[in-house]
C-alpha positions, 0 to 999 in steps of 0.5 A, spaced: 581 616 392 586 613 396 593 612 394 595 605 391 601 601 388 602 599 381 596 594 382 591 600 380 594 600 373 591 593 373 584 596 375 584 601 370 585 596 364 592 597 363 597 591 362 602 590 368 609 587 368 610 580 367 616 575 368 622 573 364 618 566 363 612 568 360 617 572 355 620 566 353 614 562 352 611 567 348 610 564 341 613 570 337 620 570 342 626 566 341 629 563 347 633 569 349 627 573 349 628 576 342 622 578 338 622 574 332 619 577 325 613 574 321 612 576 314 606 580 313 607 583 306 612 581 300 613 586 294 618 587 288 622 594 287 626 596 282 634 597 283 638 602 280 640 597 274 633 595 273 630 602 272 635 603 267 634 596 263 627 596 263 626 603 259 630 600 254 627 593 254 620 597 253 622 602 248 626 597 244 621 591 244 616 594 239 621 596 234 625 589 235 619 584 234 618 585 227 626 584 226 630 577 226 636 581 228 640 582 234 636 587 237 630 583 237 634 577 241 637 582 245 631 585 247 628 578 249 634 577 253 633 583 257 626 581 258 628 574 260 634 576 265 629 581 269 624 575 270 629 570 272 632 575 277 625 577 279 623 569 280 630 568 283 629 574 288 622 571 290 625 564 292 631 566 295 628 572 300 624 566 303 630 564 307 631 571 310 629 571 318 629 577 323 629 578 330 630 584 334 631 586 342 625 591 343 625 595 349 620 596 354 619 603 352 622 609 347 622 616 348 618 621 343 623 624 338 629 621 341 633 616 337 633 609 341 638 604 339 635 597 337 639 590 336 637 587 330 639 580 327 638 579 320 639 572 317 640 570 310 644 564 308 646 568 301 650 573 305 649 579 300 648 586 302 641 587 305 637 594 307 633 594 313 629 600 316 623 600 321 616 602 317 611 602 322 611 602 330 617 605 330 621 609 324 628 609 322 632 611 316 634 605 311 641 602 313 645 597 308 650 592 310 651 584 310 646 580 314 648 579 322 647 583 328 646 590 327 643 596 331 638 601 328 636 608 331 629 608 331 624 613 333 617 615 335 614 621 334 607 620 338 605 618 345 602 611 346 603 604 345 604 599 339 602 592 339 606 590 333 613 593 330 614 592 323 621 591 320 622 592 312 628 588 309 630 589 302 634 583 299 636 582 291 636 577 286 642 574 283 643 580 279 640 585 283 636 588 278 629 587 282 629 587 289 624 584 294 622 588 300 619 583 305 615 586 311 616 582 318 611 584 324 614 583 331 609 582 336 613 583 343 609 580 350 607 587 352 606 593 347 611 597 346 610 604 350 612 611 347 613 616 353 615 623 353 622 625 355 623 628 362 623 635 362 628 638 367 625 644 371 629 647 377 623 650 380 620 643 381 627 640 383 628 646 388 621 644 391 622 637 392 629 638 395 626 643 400 621 638 402 627 633 404 631 638 408 625 641 411 627 638 418 635 637 417 636 642 422 632 637 427 637 635 433 641 629 432 641 623 437 646 619 434 646 613 429 642 607 429 640 601 424 636 603 417 629 602 417 624 602 412 622 609 410 629 612 412 631 617 407 638 616 403 641 623 405 641 620 412 645 614 411 652 615 416 657 612 411 663 612 417 658 607 421 657 603 415 664 602 413 666 601 421 660 596 422 658 593 415 651 595 416 646 600 414 646 605 419 643 612 419 643 618 423 638 618 428 634 625 429 629 622 434 622 621 434 620 620 426 625 625 424 628 620 419 621 618 416 617 622 410 611 621 407 610 619 401 610 624 395 604 623 390 606 627 383 599 629 380 600 631 372 594 635 371 594 638 364 590 645 363 588 642 355 590 637 351 596 641 347 599 641 354 599 634 356 606 632 353 609 637 357 605 636 363 607 629 363 615 630 361 615 635 367 611 630 372 616 624 370 622 629 371 619 630 378 618 623 380 625 620 378 628 626 381 624 625 388 626 617 387 633 619 386 633 622 393 630 616 396 623 618 397 617 614 396 614 617 390 608 615 386 605 618 379 597 620 378 594 621 371 588 621 368 587 616 362 582 615 357 580 609 362 580 613 368 585 616 373 590 611 376 596 612 381 602 608 379 608 607 383 615 609 380 619 610 376 621 603 374 615 600 374 611 598 368 605 602 371 609 608 371 610 608 364 603 606 362 601 612 365 606 616 362 604 613 355 596 613 356 596 620 360 590 625 358 588 632 360 583 633 365 582 639 370 582 634 376 586 628 374 586 625 381 581 627 386 585 630 391 579 631 396 579 624 397 587 623 399 588 624 406 594 629 407 596 626 413 599 620 409 601 623 403 604 629 400 601 632 393 605 635 388 600 638 382 604 639 376 601 642 369 604 644 363 607 650 366 610 647 372 608 646 379 602 649 382 
């Protein structure tokens, strides 16, 4: 299987990135790219005050029905008050609007700040939290712009994210919970956090410095494939052009690196992918051309990284497999391979 770019993700049935114009045209997106919520469920909830009044009503009403005195009028009045508050709450909650700026991805078990805007002409205190797709603890405050710290505990993707908004009626005896479903242009990806490994870092750095002792010939203009570590800053400052140290021949060029995540078992997939993500990002930070190879339920893919959509798709959907990528089909003269499992590089 030859090394390919992000287009390999499309061949594997995975979504590739889209430009901003596509996002603006999406019916669930506002003009600024925020995802607009659509109400999918509404239900009443008792507030603290309502939970105190209702037991009094239900206990006192049977007793008061046989009386014509103050107790009966008080009980009937409380019933009417709760019913009116429920009807008013249902009516005014219909004016609530929700939108949010959803990220491209979140990391498992790590909080991600999500910018949320809740519009409500009444301007009273509201409660909000993510209930599906993402999770967050309830937060309370006035309508407007705010931030919710959301988390997700399982890798994968979510086509929809649900934000629950709770508002009160006129007396706030009955609360109205409305679930707003938000559908981003592309599914929200949940990927493992990078797991730092000094051994993997050392292997990559050693690979870069393998020919660092090559005799220097001079400096020359930058060419594609030159290493970032060979930039010659004095020449750049003097000439205003990107210059690199010339080691002669192909001394400045390194073959692309393919990091293959190949977990030994299902329980080690997240660890293997976290280590592989660290390797890819570390190598890219050192100026290497690097790709990630993983097994997915739809077949093995090779994704360019680390900023590409296909790279994040691979991390979100990667699965276990003893031979994630067919190494025998890779030409060793064109690419170097670093295989990583849950125990590290091997």
